[in-house]
C-alpha positions in Angstrom: 0.0 0.0 0.0 2.9 2.4 0.7 4.0 2.1 -3.0 0.5 3.2 -4.1 0.6 6.2 -1.8 4.1 7.1 -3.0 3.0 6.7 -6.6 0.0 9.0 -6.2 2.1 11.6 -4.2 4.9 11.6 -6.8 2.4 11.9 -9.7 0.8 14.9 -8.1 4.1 16.5 -7.4 5.3 16.0 -11.0 2.0 17.3 -12.3 2.4 20.4 -10.1 5.9 20.9 -11.4 4.6 21.0 -14.9 1.7 23.2 -14.1 3.7 25.8 -12.2 6.9 25.4 -14.2 9.1 24.3 -11.3 12.4 22.9 -12.3 12.7 20.2 -9.6 13.8 17.0 -11.3 11.7 14.2 -9.9 13.0 11.5 -12.2 15.5 9.9 -9.8 12.7 9.4 -7.3 10.4 8.1 -10.0 12.9 5.6 -11.3 13.6 4.2 -7.8 9.8 3.8 -7.2 9.3 2.3 -10.7 12.1 -0.2 -10.1 10.8 -1.2 -6.7 7.3 -1.8 -8.1 8.7 -3.9 -10.9 10.8 -6.0 -8.4 7.6 -6.6 -6.4 5.8 -7.8 -9.5 8.7 -10.1 -10.4 8.8 -11.5 -6.8 5.0 -12.1 -6.9 5.0 -13.9 -10.2 8.4 -15.6 -10.3 7.2 -18.6 -8.2 4.4 -19.4 -10.6 4.2 -21.8 -13.5 1.0 -20.2 -14.9 -0.7 -16.9 -14.8 -4.3 -16.0 -15.7 -4.8 -12.2 -15.9 -6.8 -9.4 -17.4 -4.2 -6.8 -16.4 -2.0 -5.4 -19.2 1.2 -5.1 -17.2 1.0 -8.6 -15.8 0.7 -10.2 -19.2 4.1 -9.1 -20.7 5.8 -9.4 -17.3 4.7 -13.0 -17.0 5.8 -13.7 -20.6 9.2 -12.2 -19.9 9.5 -14.4 -16.8 8.8 -17.5 -19.0 5.4 -18.2 -17.4 2.5 -19.7 -19.3 0.1 -16.8 -19.5 -3.7 -17.0 -20.1 -5.0 -13.5 -20.8 -8.7 -12.4 -20.7 -9.7 -9.2 -22.4 -11.1 -6.3 -20.5 -14.3 -4.6 -21.7 -12.7 -2.3 -24.2 -10.2 -4.7 -25.8 -6.9 -3.3 -24.5 -5.2 -6.7 -24.0 -6.3 -8.2 -27.3 -5.2 -5.1 -29.1 -1.8 -5.2 -27.4 -1.4 -9.0 -28.0 -2.4 -8.7 -31.7 0.1 -5.9 -32.2 3.1 -7.1 -30.2 2.7 -10.7 -29.2 1.4 -12.5 -32.3 4.1 -15.2 -32.3 4.6 -15.7 -28.6 4.3 -19.4 -27.7 3.5 -19.2 -24.0 0.5 -16.9 -24.4 -3.1 -18.1 -24.7 -5.7 -15.5 -25.2 -9.3 -16.2 -24.2 -12.1 -14.3 -25.9 -15.8 -14.5 -25.3 
């Protein structure tokens, strides 16, 4: 939960910087938070042999980790659009459509 709060606070601070034209560089903080969130995702998924998801970021992360991924589309087709554009020839991806 603390990562979510940090993400929201950092997003608001970066938005305020753009709006008020402050020159504070928030990118070092952003990159540390991003890397921490990715490490948490890897730790969560790395012990699995299979993943069923309707989340866009989980799908390529699971594929990069060599996990068998079953993806379900969300209501506006984001996952199927991404998969048809970038993941046509990926062997360990099964896409379920209604």
